[in-house]
Wavefront OBJ file of the C-alpha trace (Angstrom):
o trace
v 11.039 -16.536 -74.953
v 10.139 -16.809 -71.635
v 11.963 -19.294 -69.434
v 14.436 -19.528 -72.089
v 17.989 -21.296 -70.930
v 20.175 -19.752 -73.507
v 22.408 -16.658 -73.850
v 20.664 -13.986 -76.540
v 22.907 -11.596 -78.002
v 21.422 -8.612 -79.184
v 23.480 -5.679 -80.855
v 26.644 -6.908 -79.250
v 25.240 -6.969 -75.617
v 24.818 -10.225 -73.913
v 21.017 -10.584 -71.851
v 21.165 -12.147 -68.766
v 20.543 -15.955 -69.234
v 18.055 -17.478 -66.639
v 20.406 -20.469 -66.463
v 23.390 -18.210 -64.903
v 21.169 -16.505 -62.468
v 19.621 -19.884 -61.413
v 23.073 -21.299 -60.899
v 24.427 -18.681 -58.673
v 21.563 -18.397 -56.489
v 21.002 -22.358 -56.068
v 25.057 -21.963 -55.174
v 24.311 -18.888 -52.687
v 21.710 -20.686 -50.948
v 23.424 -24.171 -50.758
v 26.301 -22.133 -49.077
v 24.075 -20.854 -46.299
v 21.939 -24.265 -46.019
v 22.957 -27.325 -44.240
v 19.759 -28.430 -43.224
v 17.178 -27.812 -45.721
v 14.289 -29.134 -43.339
v 15.229 -26.260 -40.999
v 14.554 -23.467 -43.954
v 11.477 -21.882 -45.327
v 11.761 -20.958 -49.163
v 9.255 -18.774 -51.055
v 9.324 -16.393 -53.751
v 7.785 -12.450 -53.613
v 7.771 -9.102 -55.534
v 8.746 -7.345 -52.468
v 10.960 -9.048 -49.944
v 10.935 -6.443 -47.443
v 7.116 -6.521 -47.254
v 7.305 -10.178 -47.241
v 9.784 -10.440 -44.317
v 7.503 -8.103 -42.144
v 4.748 -10.425 -43.082
v 6.707 -13.575 -41.974
v 7.461 -11.203 -38.601
v 11.005 -10.292 -39.160
v 12.971 -13.652 -39.150
v 16.423 -12.707 -37.571
v 18.110 -15.262 -40.319
v 16.771 -13.738 -44.149
v 18.375 -13.874 -47.303
v 16.770 -12.819 -50.619
v 17.661 -12.549 -54.083
v 16.810 -11.070 -57.399
v 16.419 -13.751 -59.806
v 15.230 -11.027 -62.557
v 12.353 -13.260 -63.396
v 9.033 -15.196 -62.213
v 10.199 -18.341 -63.973
v 13.706 -18.275 -62.694
v 12.290 -17.290 -58.873
v 9.613 -20.384 -59.435
v 12.166 -22.783 -60.477
v 14.224 -22.017 -57.793
v 11.889 -22.488 -55.276
v 10.541 -25.836 -56.319
v 13.964 -26.955 -56.705
v 14.399 -26.519 -52.894
v 11.279 -27.248 -51.926
v 11.916 -30.848 -53.533
v 14.763 -31.165 -51.386
v 12.741 -30.469 -48.283
v 12.851 -26.720 -47.395
v 9.492 -25.874 -45.902
v 7.270 -23.522 -48.172
v 4.148 -23.605 -50.423
v 4.260 -22.691 -54.225
v 2.216 -19.620 -54.892
v 2.926 -15.977 -54.305
v 2.178 -12.920 -56.238
v 2.297 -12.695 -59.680
v 5.805 -11.128 -60.901
v 7.174 -12.713 -58.144
v 10.940 -12.366 -58.992
v 12.668 -12.503 -55.721
v 13.323 -15.665 -53.671
v 13.957 -15.791 -50.028
v 14.616 -18.307 -47.477
v 14.473 -17.976 -43.459
v 14.859 -19.777 -40.285
l 1 2 3 4 5 6 7 8 9 10 11 12 13 14 15 16 17 18 19 20 21 22 23 24 25 26 27 28 29 30 31 32 33 34 35 36 37 38 39 40 41 42 43 44 45 46 47 48 49 50 51 52 53 54 55 56 57 58 59 60 61 62 63 64 65 66 67 68 69 70 71 72 73 74 75 76 77 78 79 80 81 82 83 84 85 86 87 88 89 90 91 92 93 94 95 96 97 98 99 100
């Protein structure tokens, strides 16, 4: 189920949950950012290409959110806190990036 925020156990293996990934990435970003308004956030399916398209900013971080659903949730979360950017991006964009 896309967007599910729970742990699935299948044949004894835990499948990574969106909630855990989302929480980790949000925590990582909040450790880097002191002023949301100075940062830009986005999602992409290719962080290296996207960095070049943004003219190779010196301060750049990206994370694999493992799903487009999780990546877009994180993007919206930080846009609502005042980061620059816009929703959109490529279909299948499972990476989140921020830069100054």
